mmJSON file of the N, C-alpha and C atoms, coordinates in Angstrom:
{"data_MODEL":{"atom_site":{
"group_PDB":["ATOM","ATOM","ATOM","ATOM","ATOM","ATOM","ATOM","ATOM","ATOM","ATOM","ATOM","ATOM","ATOM","ATOM","ATOM","ATOM","ATOM","ATOM","ATOM","ATOM","ATOM","ATOM","ATOM","ATOM","ATOM","ATOM","ATOM","ATOM","ATOM","ATOM","ATOM","ATOM","ATOM","ATOM","ATOM","ATOM","ATOM","ATOM","ATOM","ATOM","ATOM","ATOM","ATOM","ATOM","ATOM","ATOM","ATOM","ATOM","ATOM","ATOM","ATOM","ATOM","ATOM","ATOM","ATOM","ATOM","ATOM","ATOM","ATOM","ATOM","ATOM","ATOM","ATOM","ATOM","ATOM","ATOM","ATOM","ATOM","ATOM","ATOM","ATOM","ATOM","ATOM","ATOM","ATOM","ATOM","ATOM","ATOM","ATOM","ATOM","ATOM","ATOM","ATOM","ATOM","ATOM","ATOM","ATOM","ATOM","ATOM","ATOM","ATOM","ATOM","ATOM","ATOM","ATOM","ATOM","ATOM","ATOM","ATOM","ATOM","ATOM","ATOM","ATOM","ATOM","ATOM","ATOM","ATOM","ATOM","ATOM","ATOM","ATOM","ATOM","ATOM","ATOM","ATOM","ATOM","ATOM","ATOM","ATOM","ATOM","ATOM","ATOM","ATOM","ATOM","ATOM","ATOM","ATOM","ATOM","ATOM","ATOM","ATOM","ATOM","ATOM","ATOM","ATOM","ATOM","ATOM","ATOM","ATOM","ATOM","ATOM","ATOM","ATOM","ATOM","ATOM","ATOM","ATOM","ATOM","ATOM","ATOM","ATOM","ATOM","ATOM","ATOM","ATOM","ATOM","ATOM","ATOM","ATOM","ATOM","ATOM","ATOM","ATOM","ATOM","ATOM","ATOM","ATOM","ATOM","ATOM","ATOM","ATOM","ATOM","ATOM","ATOM","ATOM","ATOM","ATOM","ATOM","ATOM","ATOM","ATOM","ATOM","ATOM","ATOM","ATOM","ATOM","ATOM","ATOM","ATOM","ATOM","ATOM","ATOM","ATOM","ATOM","ATOM","ATOM","ATOM","ATOM","ATOM","ATOM","ATOM","ATOM","ATOM","ATOM","ATOM","ATOM","ATOM","ATOM","ATOM","ATOM","ATOM","ATOM","ATOM"],
"id":[1,2,3,4,5,6,7,8,9,10,11,12,13,14,15,16,17,18,19,20,21,22,23,24,25,26,27,28,29,30,31,32,33,34,35,36,37,38,39,40,41,42,43,44,45,46,47,48,49,50,51,52,53,54,55,56,57,58,59,60,61,62,63,64,65,66,67,68,69,70,71,72,73,74,75,76,77,78,79,80,81,82,83,84,85,86,87,88,89,90,91,92,93,94,95,96,97,98,99,100,101,102,103,104,105,106,107,108,109,110,111,112,113,114,115,116,117,118,119,120,121,122,123,124,125,126,127,128,129,130,131,132,133,134,135,136,137,138,139,140,141,142,143,144,145,146,147,148,149,150,151,152,153,154,155,156,157,158,159,160,161,162,163,164,165,166,167,168,169,170,171,172,173,174,175,176,177,178,179,180,181,182,183,184,185,186,187,188,189,190,191,192,193,194,195,196,197,198,199,200,201,202,203,204,205,206,207,208,209,210,211,212,213],
"type_symbol":["N","C","C","N","C","C","N","C","C","N","C","C","N","C","C","N","C","C","N","C","C","N","C","C","N","C","C","N","C","C","N","C","C","N","C","C","N","C","C","N","C","C","N","C","C","N","C","C","N","C","C","N","C","C","N","C","C","N","C","C","N","C","C","N","C","C","N","C","C","N","C","C","N","C","C","N","C","C","N","C","C","N","C","C","N","C","C","N","C","C","N","C","C","N","C","C","N","C","C","N","C","C","N","C","C","N","C","C","N","C","C","N","C","C","N","C","C","N","C","C","N","C","C","N","C","C","N","C","C","N","C","C","N","C","C","N","C","C","N","C","C","N","C","C","N","C","C","N","C","C","N","C","C","N","C","C","N","C","C","N","C","C","N","C","C","N","C","C","N","C","C","N","C","C","N","C","C","N","C","C","N","C","C","N","C","C","N","C","C","N","C","C","N","C","C","N","C","C","N","C","C","N","C","C","N","C","C","N","C","C","N","C","C"],
"label_atom_id":["N","CA","C","N","CA","C","N","CA","C","N","CA","C","N","CA","C","N","CA","C","N","CA","C","N","CA","C","N","CA","C","N","CA","C","N","CA","C","N","CA","C","N","CA","C","N","CA","C","N","CA","C","N","CA","C","N","CA","C","N","CA","C","N","CA","C","N","CA","C","N","CA","C","N","CA","C","N","CA","C","N","CA","C","N","CA","C","N","CA","C","N","CA","C","N","CA","C","N","CA","C","N","CA","C","N","CA","C","N","CA","C","N","CA","C","N","CA","C","N","CA","C","N","CA","C","N","CA","C","N","CA","C","N","CA","C","N","CA","C","N","CA","C","N","CA","C","N","CA","C","N","CA","C","N","CA","C","N","CA","C","N","CA","C","N","CA","C","N","CA","C","N","CA","C","N","CA","C","N","CA","C","N","CA","C","N","CA","C","N","CA","C","N","CA","C","N","CA","C","N","CA","C","N","CA","C","N","CA","C","N","CA","C","N","CA","C","N","CA","C","N","CA","C","N","CA","C","N","CA","C","N","CA","C","N","CA","C","N","CA","C","N","CA","C","N","CA","C"],
"label_alt_id":[null,null,null,null,null,null,null,null,null,null,null,null,null,null,null,null,null,null,null,null,null,null,null,null,null,null,null,null,null,null,null,null,null,null,null,null,null,null,null,null,null,null,null,null,null,null,null,null,null,null,null,null,null,null,null,null,null,null,null,null,null,null,null,null,null,null,null,null,null,null,null,null,null,null,null,null,null,null,null,null,null,null,null,null,null,null,null,null,null,null,null,null,null,null,null,null,null,null,null,null,null,null,null,null,null,null,null,null,null,null,null,null,null,null,null,null,null,null,null,null,null,null,null,null,null,null,null,null,null,null,null,null,null,null,null,null,null,null,null,null,null,null,null,null,null,null,null,null,null,null,null,null,null,null,null,null,null,null,null,null,null,null,null,null,null,null,null,null,null,null,null,null,null,null,null,null,null,null,null,null,null,null,null,null,null,null,null,null,null,null,null,null,null,null,null,null,null,null,null,null,null,null,null,null,null,null,null,null,null,null,null,null,null],
"label_comp_id":["UNK","UNK","UNK","UNK","UNK","UNK","UNK","UNK","UNK","UNK","UNK","UNK","UNK","UNK","UNK","UNK","UNK","UNK","UNK","UNK","UNK","UNK","UNK","UNK","UNK","UNK","UNK","UNK","UNK","UNK","UNK","UNK","UNK","UNK","UNK","UNK","UNK","UNK","UNK","UNK","UNK","UNK","UNK","UNK","UNK","UNK","UNK","UNK","UNK","UNK","UNK","UNK","UNK","UNK","UNK","UNK","UNK","UNK","UNK","UNK","UNK","UNK","UNK","UNK","UNK","UNK","UNK","UNK","UNK","UNK","UNK","UNK","UNK","UNK","UNK","UNK","UNK","UNK","UNK","UNK","UNK","UNK","UNK","UNK","UNK","UNK","UNK","UNK","UNK","UNK","UNK","UNK","UNK","UNK","UNK","UNK","UNK","UNK","UNK","UNK","UNK","UNK","UNK","UNK","UNK","UNK","UNK","UNK","UNK","UNK","UNK","UNK","UNK","UNK","UNK","UNK","UNK","UNK","UNK","UNK","UNK","UNK","UNK","UNK","UNK","UNK","UNK","UNK","UNK","UNK","UNK","UNK","UNK","UNK","UNK","UNK","UNK","UNK","UNK","UNK","UNK","UNK","UNK","UNK","UNK","UNK","UNK","UNK","UNK","UNK","UNK","UNK","UNK","UNK","UNK","UNK","UNK","UNK","UNK","UNK","UNK","UNK","UNK","UNK","UNK","UNK","UNK","UNK","UNK","UNK","UNK","UNK","UNK","UNK","UNK","UNK","UNK","UNK","UNK","UNK","UNK","UNK","UNK","UNK","UNK","UNK","UNK","UNK","UNK","UNK","UNK","UNK","UNK","UNK","UNK","UNK","UNK","UNK","UNK","UNK","UNK","UNK","UNK","UNK","UNK","UNK","UNK","UNK","UNK","UNK","UNK","UNK","UNK"],
"label_asym_id":["A","A","A","A","A","A","A","A","A","A","A","A","A","A","A","A","A","A","A","A","A","A","A","A","A","A","A","A","A","A","A","A","A","A","A","A","A","A","A","A","A","A","A","A","A","A","A","A","A","A","A","A","A","A","A","A","A","A","A","A","A","A","A","A","A","A","A","A","A","A","A","A","A","A","A","A","A","A","A","A","A","A","A","A","A","A","A","A","A","A","A","A","A","A","A","A","A","A","A","A","A","A","A","A","A","A","A","A","A","A","A","A","A","A","A","A","A","A","A","A","A","A","A","A","A","A","A","A","A","A","A","A","A","A","A","A","A","A","A","A","A","A","A","A","A","A","A","A","A","A","A","A","A","A","A","A","A","A","A","A","A","A","A","A","A","A","A","A","A","A","A","A","A","A","A","A","A","A","A","A","A","A","A","A","A","A","A","A","A","A","A","A","A","A","A","A","A","A","A","A","A","A","A","A","A","A","A","A","A","A","A","A","A"],
"label_entity_id":["1","1","1","1","1","1","1","1","1","1","1","1","1","1","1","1","1","1","1","1","1","1","1","1","1","1","1","1","1","1","1","1","1","1","1","1","1","1","1","1","1","1","1","1","1","1","1","1","1","1","1","1","1","1","1","1","1","1","1","1","1","1","1","1","1","1","1","1","1","1","1","1","1","1","1","1","1","1","1","1","1","1","1","1","1","1","1","1","1","1","1","1","1","1","1","1","1","1","1","1","1","1","1","1","1","1","1","1","1","1","1","1","1","1","1","1","1","1","1","1","1","1","1","1","1","1","1","1","1","1","1","1","1","1","1","1","1","1","1","1","1","1","1","1","1","1","1","1","1","1","1","1","1","1","1","1","1","1","1","1","1","1","1","1","1","1","1","1","1","1","1","1","1","1","1","1","1","1","1","1","1","1","1","1","1","1","1","1","1","1","1","1","1","1","1","1","1","1","1","1","1","1","1","1","1","1","1","1","1","1","1","1","1"],
"label_seq_id":[1,1,1,2,2,2,3,3,3,4,4,4,5,5,5,6,6,6,7,7,7,8,8,8,9,9,9,10,10,10,11,11,11,12,12,12,13,13,13,14,14,14,15,15,15,16,16,16,17,17,17,18,18,18,19,19,19,20,20,20,21,21,21,22,22,22,23,23,23,24,24,24,25,25,25,26,26,26,27,27,27,28,28,28,29,29,29,30,30,30,31,31,31,32,32,32,33,33,33,34,34,34,35,35,35,36,36,36,37,37,37,38,38,38,39,39,39,40,40,40,41,41,41,42,42,42,43,43,43,44,44,44,45,45,45,46,46,46,47,47,47,48,48,48,49,49,49,50,50,50,51,51,51,52,52,52,53,53,53,54,54,54,55,55,55,56,56,56,57,57,57,58,58,58,59,59,59,60,60,60,61,61,61,62,62,62,63,63,63,64,64,64,65,65,65,66,66,66,67,67,67,68,68,68,69,69,69,70,70,70,71,71,71],
"pdbx_PDB_ins_code":[null,null,null,null,null,null,null,null,null,null,null,null,null,null,null,null,null,null,null,null,null,null,null,null,null,null,null,null,null,null,null,null,null,null,null,null,null,null,null,null,null,null,null,null,null,null,null,null,null,null,null,null,null,null,null,null,null,null,null,null,null,null,null,null,null,null,null,null,null,null,null,null,null,null,null,null,null,null,null,null,null,null,null,null,null,null,null,null,null,null,null,null,null,null,null,null,null,null,null,null,null,null,null,null,null,null,null,null,null,null,null,null,null,null,null,null,null,null,null,null,null,null,null,null,null,null,null,null,null,null,null,null,null,null,null,null,null,null,null,null,null,null,null,null,null,null,null,null,null,null,null,null,null,null,null,null,null,null,null,null,null,null,null,null,null,null,null,null,null,null,null,null,null,null,null,null,null,null,null,null,null,null,null,null,null,null,null,null,null,null,null,null,null,null,null,null,null,null,null,null,null,null,null,null,null,null,null,null,null,null,null,null,null],
"Cartn_x":[-57.608,-56.386,-55.208,-54.14,-52.964,-51.898,-51.147,-50.026,-48.904,-48.17,-47.069,-45.89,-45.155,-43.931,-42.795,-42.119,-41.033,-39.711,-39.45,-38.263,-38.451,-37.629,-37.658,-36.275,-36.235,-34.968,-35.036,-34.054,-33.978,-32.955,-33.421,-32.517,-31.877,-32.126,-31.564,-32.07,-32.935,-33.548,-34.863,-35.792,-37.091,-36.917,-37.546,-37.453,-38.728,-38.594,-39.729,-39.677,-38.48,-38.33,-38.162,-39.088,-39.002,-39.384,-38.569,-38.868,-38.512,-39.399,-39.167,-39.391,-38.422,-38.611,-38.497,-38.318,-38.304,-37.075,-36.007,-34.759,-34.262,-34.717,-34.158,-35.211,-34.854,-35.636,-34.698,-35.09,-34.309,-35.011,-34.248,-34.798,-33.95,-34.591,-33.901,-34.42,-33.522,-33.96,-33.668,-34.098,-33.981,-32.525,-31.619,-30.194,-29.468,-30.183,-29.569,-28.959,-29.18,-28.653,-29.635,-29.101,-29.898,-29.312,-30.151,-29.747,-30.394,-29.633,-30.155,-30.11,-31.276,-31.381,-31.842,-31.39,-31.943,-33.312,-34.006,-35.365,-35.416,-34.249,-34.178,-33.869,-33.679,-33.446,-31.992,-31.048,-29.624,-29.166,-28.419,-27.893,-26.827,-27.031,-26.067,-25.343,-25.823,-25.142,-25.674,-24.919,-25.32,-24.712,-25.487,-25.042,-25.343,-24.568,-24.818,-25.055,-26.218,-26.534,-26.425,-26.312,-26.092,-27.3,-28.498,-29.681,-30.675,-31.721,-32.714,-33.404,-33.661,-34.319,-35.817,-36.606,-38.062,-38.756,-38.134,-38.778,-37.729,-38.069,-37.259,-38.179,-37.819,-38.6,-37.64,-38.144,-37.274,-37.966,-37.136,-37.619,-36.853,-36.782,-36.133,-34.642,-33.964,-32.51,-31.988,-32.772,-32.257,-33.14,-32.511,-33.234,-32.99,-34.027,-33.923,-34.302,-33.525,-33.803,-34.136,-35.292,-35.668,-35.289,-34.516,-33.974,-34.54,-34.346,-34.821,-34.213,-33.001,-32.359,-32.872,-33.858,-34.457,-33.732,-32.667,-31.906,-32.29],
"Cartn_y":[86.796,86.407,86.626,87.227,87.489,86.426,86.118,85.186,85.873,85.136,85.747,86.082,87.123,87.47,86.737,85.879,85.093,85.85,86.624,87.462,88.434,89.481,90.478,90.57,90.944,91.109,92.379,93.25,94.477,94.27,94.298,94.066,95.358,96.491,97.805,98.37,97.651,98.105,97.345,97.875,97.209,95.775,94.845,93.42,92.994,92.507,92.018,90.502,89.944,88.509,87.797,86.901,86.122,84.684,83.743,82.32,81.607,80.753,80.014,78.528,77.713,76.271,75.699,74.41,73.777,74.126,74.641,74.881,76.322,77.114,78.454,79.457,80.712,81.829,82.639,82.857,83.632,84.972,86.066,87.411,88.159,88.659,89.466,90.889,91.874,93.259,94.092,95.328,96.235,96.584,96.375,96.645,95.459,94.381,93.206,92.24,92.469,91.569,90.427,89.234,88.088,87.585,87.488,86.987,85.628,84.688,83.379,83.305,83.094,83.046,81.661,81.236,80.005,80.345,79.357,79.598,80.331,80.615,81.451,82.909,83.215,84.579,84.991,84.045,84.354,84.226,85.233,85.192,84.106,83.154,82.074,82.167,83.028,83.256,84.545,85.103,86.359,86.409,86.946,87.079,88.495,88.967,90.267,90.073,90.511,90.464,91.872,91.989,93.311,94.242,93.722,94.574,94.104,94.901,94.596,93.266,92.55,91.238,91.44,90.95,91.08,89.791,88.632,87.38,86.307,85.348,84.161,82.955,81.982,80.745,79.575,78.394,77.226,75.989,75.029,73.688,72.736,71.484,70.522,70.779,71.358,71.481,72.921,73.854,75.195,76.286,77.441,78.673,79.646,80.324,81.273,82.67,83.674,85.059,85.827,86.483,87.358,88.791,89.432,90.761,91.829,93.083,94.221,94.281,93.731,93.792,92.71,91.916,90.881,89.547,89.464,88.202,87.468],
"Cartn_z":[170.911,171.579,170.628,171.117,170.3,170.557,169.511,169.657,170.43,171.239,171.996,171.082,171.421,170.703,171.397,170.661,171.237,171.229,170.164,170.055,168.91,168.877,167.807,167.193,165.908,165.205,164.37,164.511,163.725,162.62,161.376,160.246,159.739,160.382,160.053,158.726,158.023,156.784,156.65,155.88,155.724,155.241,155.927,155.588,154.878,153.637,152.869,152.693,152.562,152.362,153.687,153.993,155.226,154.897,155.351,155.175,156.469,156.949,158.191,157.921,158.327,158.258,159.671,159.792,161.114,161.945,161.297,162.011,161.977,161.007,160.817,160.371,160.579,160.058,159.164,157.906,156.95,156.759,156.82,156.66,155.634,154.579,153.572,153.62,153.542,153.666,152.416,152.445,151.311,150.995,151.918,151.689,151.062,150.757,150.151,151.149,152.42,153.447,153.69,153.85,154.267,155.574,156.58,157.885,158.095,158.618,158.984,160.502,161.099,162.557,162.987,164.178,164.729,165.329,165.814,166.302,167.637,168.218,169.419,169.073,167.778,167.334,167.24,167.349,167.255,165.799,165.295,163.929,163.844,162.904,162.727,161.387,160.474,159.21,158.603,157.656,157.019,155.622,154.659,153.274,152.795,151.819,151.21,149.715,149.22,147.8,147.22,145.898,145.295,145.316,145.597,145.583,146.632,146.869,147.893,147.675,148.756,148.718,148.913,147.967,148.049,148.468,148.198,148.59,148.825,149.666,149.921,149.841,149.021,148.893,148.926,149.237,149.342,148.789,148.363,148.071,148.99,148.665,149.565,149.761,148.769,148.847,148.775,148.276,147.99,148.558,148.833,149.184,148.047,147.583,146.484,146.985,146.591,146.957,145.692,145.671,144.566,144.925,144.037,144.34,143.41,143.797,143.025,141.626,141.443,140.145,139.191,139.615,138.775,138.822,139.551,139.651,140.933],
"occupancy":[1.0,1.0,1.0,1.0,1.0,1.0,1.0,1.0,1.0,1.0,1.0,1.0,1.0,1.0,1.0,1.0,1.0,1.0,1.0,1.0,1.0,1.0,1.0,1.0,1.0,1.0,1.0,1.0,1.0,1.0,1.0,1.0,1.0,1.0,1.0,1.0,1.0,1.0,1.0,1.0,1.0,1.0,1.0,1.0,1.0,1.0,1.0,1.0,1.0,1.0,1.0,1.0,1.0,1.0,1.0,1.0,1.0,1.0,1.0,1.0,1.0,1.0,1.0,1.0,1.0,1.0,1.0,1.0,1.0,1.0,1.0,1.0,1.0,1.0,1.0,1.0,1.0,1.0,1.0,1.0,1.0,1.0,1.0,1.0,1.0,1.0,1.0,1.0,1.0,1.0,1.0,1.0,1.0,1.0,1.0,1.0,1.0,1.0,1.0,1.0,1.0,1.0,1.0,1.0,1.0,1.0,1.0,1.0,1.0,1.0,1.0,1.0,1.0,1.0,1.0,1.0,1.0,1.0,1.0,1.0,1.0,1.0,1.0,1.0,1.0,1.0,1.0,1.0,1.0,1.0,1.0,1.0,1.0,1.0,1.0,1.0,1.0,1.0,1.0,1.0,1.0,1.0,1.0,1.0,1.0,1.0,1.0,1.0,1.0,1.0,1.0,1.0,1.0,1.0,1.0,1.0,1.0,1.0,1.0,1.0,1.0,1.0,1.0,1.0,1.0,1.0,1.0,1.0,1.0,1.0,1.0,1.0,1.0,1.0,1.0,1.0,1.0,1.0,1.0,1.0,1.0,1.0,1.0,1.0,1.0,1.0,1.0,1.0,1.0,1.0,1.0,1.0,1.0,1.0,1.0,1.0,1.0,1.0,1.0,1.0,1.0,1.0,1.0,1.0,1.0,1.0,1.0,1.0,1.0,1.0,1.0,1.0,1.0],
"B_iso_or_equiv":[0.0,0.0,0.0,0.0,0.0,0.0,0.0,0.0,0.0,0.0,0.0,0.0,0.0,0.0,0.0,0.0,0.0,0.0,0.0,0.0,0.0,0.0,0.0,0.0,0.0,0.0,0.0,0.0,0.0,0.0,0.0,0.0,0.0,0.0,0.0,0.0,0.0,0.0,0.0,0.0,0.0,0.0,0.0,0.0,0.0,0.0,0.0,0.0,0.0,0.0,0.0,0.0,0.0,0.0,0.0,0.0,0.0,0.0,0.0,0.0,0.0,0.0,0.0,0.0,0.0,0.0,0.0,0.0,0.0,0.0,0.0,0.0,0.0,0.0,0.0,0.0,0.0,0.0,0.0,0.0,0.0,0.0,0.0,0.0,0.0,0.0,0.0,0.0,0.0,0.0,0.0,0.0,0.0,0.0,0.0,0.0,0.0,0.0,0.0,0.0,0.0,0.0,0.0,0.0,0.0,0.0,0.0,0.0,0.0,0.0,0.0,0.0,0.0,0.0,0.0,0.0,0.0,0.0,0.0,0.0,0.0,0.0,0.0,0.0,0.0,0.0,0.0,0.0,0.0,0.0,0.0,0.0,0.0,0.0,0.0,0.0,0.0,0.0,0.0,0.0,0.0,0.0,0.0,0.0,0.0,0.0,0.0,0.0,0.0,0.0,0.0,0.0,0.0,0.0,0.0,0.0,0.0,0.0,0.0,0.0,0.0,0.0,0.0,0.0,0.0,0.0,0.0,0.0,0.0,0.0,0.0,0.0,0.0,0.0,0.0,0.0,0.0,0.0,0.0,0.0,0.0,0.0,0.0,0.0,0.0,0.0,0.0,0.0,0.0,0.0,0.0,0.0,0.0,0.0,0.0,0.0,0.0,0.0,0.0,0.0,0.0,0.0,0.0,0.0,0.0,0.0,0.0,0.0,0.0,0.0,0.0,0.0,0.0],
"pdbx_formal_charge":[null,null,null,null,null,null,null,null,null,null,null,null,null,null,null,null,null,null,null,null,null,null,null,null,null,null,null,null,null,null,null,null,null,null,null,null,null,null,null,null,null,null,null,null,null,null,null,null,null,null,null,null,null,null,null,null,null,null,null,null,null,null,null,null,null,null,null,null,null,null,null,null,null,null,null,null,null,null,null,null,null,null,null,null,null,null,null,null,null,null,null,null,null,null,null,null,null,null,null,null,null,null,null,null,null,null,null,null,null,null,null,null,null,null,null,null,null,null,null,null,null,null,null,null,null,null,null,null,null,null,null,null,null,null,null,null,null,null,null,null,null,null,null,null,null,null,null,null,null,null,null,null,null,null,null,null,null,null,null,null,null,null,null,null,null,null,null,null,null,null,null,null,null,null,null,null,null,null,null,null,null,null,null,null,null,null,null,null,null,null,null,null,null,null,null,null,null,null,null,null,null,null,null,null,null,null,null,null,null,null,null,null,null],
"auth_seq_id":[1,1,1,2,2,2,3,3,3,4,4,4,5,5,5,6,6,6,7,7,7,8,8,8,9,9,9,10,10,10,11,11,11,12,12,12,13,13,13,14,14,14,15,15,15,16,16,16,17,17,17,18,18,18,19,19,19,20,20,20,21,21,21,22,22,22,23,23,23,24,24,24,25,25,25,26,26,26,27,27,27,28,28,28,29,29,29,30,30,30,31,31,31,32,32,32,33,33,33,34,34,34,35,35,35,36,36,36,37,37,37,38,38,38,39,39,39,40,40,40,41,41,41,42,42,42,43,43,43,44,44,44,45,45,45,46,46,46,47,47,47,48,48,48,49,49,49,50,50,50,51,51,51,52,52,52,53,53,53,54,54,54,55,55,55,56,56,56,57,57,57,58,58,58,59,59,59,60,60,60,61,61,61,62,62,62,63,63,63,64,64,64,65,65,65,66,66,66,67,67,67,68,68,68,69,69,69,70,70,70,71,71,71],
"auth_comp_id":["UNK","UNK","UNK","UNK","UNK","UNK","UNK","UNK","UNK","UNK","UNK","UNK","UNK","UNK","UNK","UNK","UNK","UNK","UNK","UNK","UNK","UNK","UNK","UNK","UNK","UNK","UNK","UNK","UNK","UNK","UNK","UNK","UNK","UNK","UNK","UNK","UNK","UNK","UNK","UNK","UNK","UNK","UNK","UNK","UNK","UNK","UNK","UNK","UNK","UNK","UNK","UNK","UNK","UNK","UNK","UNK","UNK","UNK","UNK","UNK","UNK","UNK","UNK","UNK","UNK","UNK","UNK","UNK","UNK","UNK","UNK","UNK","UNK","UNK","UNK","UNK","UNK","UNK","UNK","UNK","UNK","UNK","UNK","UNK","UNK","UNK","UNK","UNK","UNK","UNK","UNK","UNK","UNK","UNK","UNK","UNK","UNK","UNK","UNK","UNK","UNK","UNK","UNK","UNK","UNK","UNK","UNK","UNK","UNK","UNK","UNK","UNK","UNK","UNK","UNK","UNK","UNK","UNK","UNK","UNK","UNK","UNK","UNK","UNK","UNK","UNK","UNK","UNK","UNK","UNK","UNK","UNK","UNK","UNK","UNK","UNK","UNK","UNK","UNK","UNK","UNK","UNK","UNK","UNK","UNK","UNK","UNK","UNK","UNK","UNK","UNK","UNK","UNK","UNK","UNK","UNK","UNK","UNK","UNK","UNK","UNK","UNK","UNK","UNK","UNK","UNK","UNK","UNK","UNK","UNK","UNK","UNK","UNK","UNK","UNK","UNK","UNK","UNK","UNK","UNK","UNK","UNK","UNK","UNK","UNK","UNK","UNK","UNK","UNK","UNK","UNK","UNK","UNK","UNK","UNK","UNK","UNK","UNK","UNK","UNK","UNK","UNK","UNK","UNK","UNK","UNK","UNK","UNK","UNK","UNK","UNK","UNK","UNK"],
"auth_asym_id":["A","A","A","A","A","A","A","A","A","A","A","A","A","A","A","A","A","A","A","A","A","A","A","A","A","A","A","A","A","A","A","A","A","A","A","A","A","A","A","A","A","A","A","A","A","A","A","A","A","A","A","A","A","A","A","A","A","A","A","A","A","A","A","A","A","A","A","A","A","A","A","A","A","A","A","A","A","A","A","A","A","A","A","A","A","A","A","A","A","A","A","A","A","A","A","A","A","A","A","A","A","A","A","A","A","A","A","A","A","A","A","A","A","A","A","A","A","A","A","A","A","A","A","A","A","A","A","A","A","A","A","A","A","A","A","A","A","A","A","A","A","A","A","A","A","A","A","A","A","A","A","A","A","A","A","A","A","A","A","A","A","A","A","A","A","A","A","A","A","A","A","A","A","A","A","A","A","A","A","A","A","A","A","A","A","A","A","A","A","A","A","A","A","A","A","A","A","A","A","A","A","A","A","A","A","A","A","A","A","A","A","A","A"],
"auth_atom_id":["N","CA","C","N","CA","C","N","CA","C","N","CA","C","N","CA","C","N","CA","C","N","CA","C","N","CA","C","N","CA","C","N","CA","C","N","CA","C","N","CA","C","N","CA","C","N","CA","C","N","CA","C","N","CA","C","N","CA","C","N","CA","C","N","CA","C","N","CA","C","N","CA","C","N","CA","C","N","CA","C","N","CA","C","N","CA","C","N","CA","C","N","CA","C","N","CA","C","N","CA","C","N","CA","C","N","CA","C","N","CA","C","N","CA","C","N","CA","C","N","CA","C","N","CA","C","N","CA","C","N","CA","C","N","CA","C","N","CA","C","N","CA","C","N","CA","C","N","CA","C","N","CA","C","N","CA","C","N","CA","C","N","CA","C","N","CA","C","N","CA","C","N","CA","C","N","CA","C","N","CA","C","N","CA","C","N","CA","C","N","CA","C","N","CA","C","N","CA","C","N","CA","C","N","CA","C","N","CA","C","N","CA","C","N","CA","C","N","CA","C","N","CA","C","N","CA","C","N","CA","C","N","CA","C","N","CA","C","N","CA","C","N","CA","C","N","CA","C"],
"pdbx_PDB_model_num":[1,1,1,1,1,1,1,1,1,1,1,1,1,1,1,1,1,1,1,1,1,1,1,1,1,1,1,1,1,1,1,1,1,1,1,1,1,1,1,1,1,1,1,1,1,1,1,1,1,1,1,1,1,1,1,1,1,1,1,1,1,1,1,1,1,1,1,1,1,1,1,1,1,1,1,1,1,1,1,1,1,1,1,1,1,1,1,1,1,1,1,1,1,1,1,1,1,1,1,1,1,1,1,1,1,1,1,1,1,1,1,1,1,1,1,1,1,1,1,1,1,1,1,1,1,1,1,1,1,1,1,1,1,1,1,1,1,1,1,1,1,1,1,1,1,1,1,1,1,1,1,1,1,1,1,1,1,1,1,1,1,1,1,1,1,1,1,1,1,1,1,1,1,1,1,1,1,1,1,1,1,1,1,1,1,1,1,1,1,1,1,1,1,1,1,1,1,1,1,1,1,1,1,1,1,1,1,1,1,1,1,1,1]
}}}
């Protein structure tokens, strides 16, 4: 049995960093863009970093993005 697809999002570049919590979905792509989506798939915020995003992790207060430039 396959899980249903609720929505799709095209980040216009390969997305490697993805983090989902109870309220948001964060997607970071190879172009250094980070998109914050609500759970219905609507973009609610967007950031631009200087290099490609490879990972997104979070703790209780912060979200961290690991980029190709090592920062």
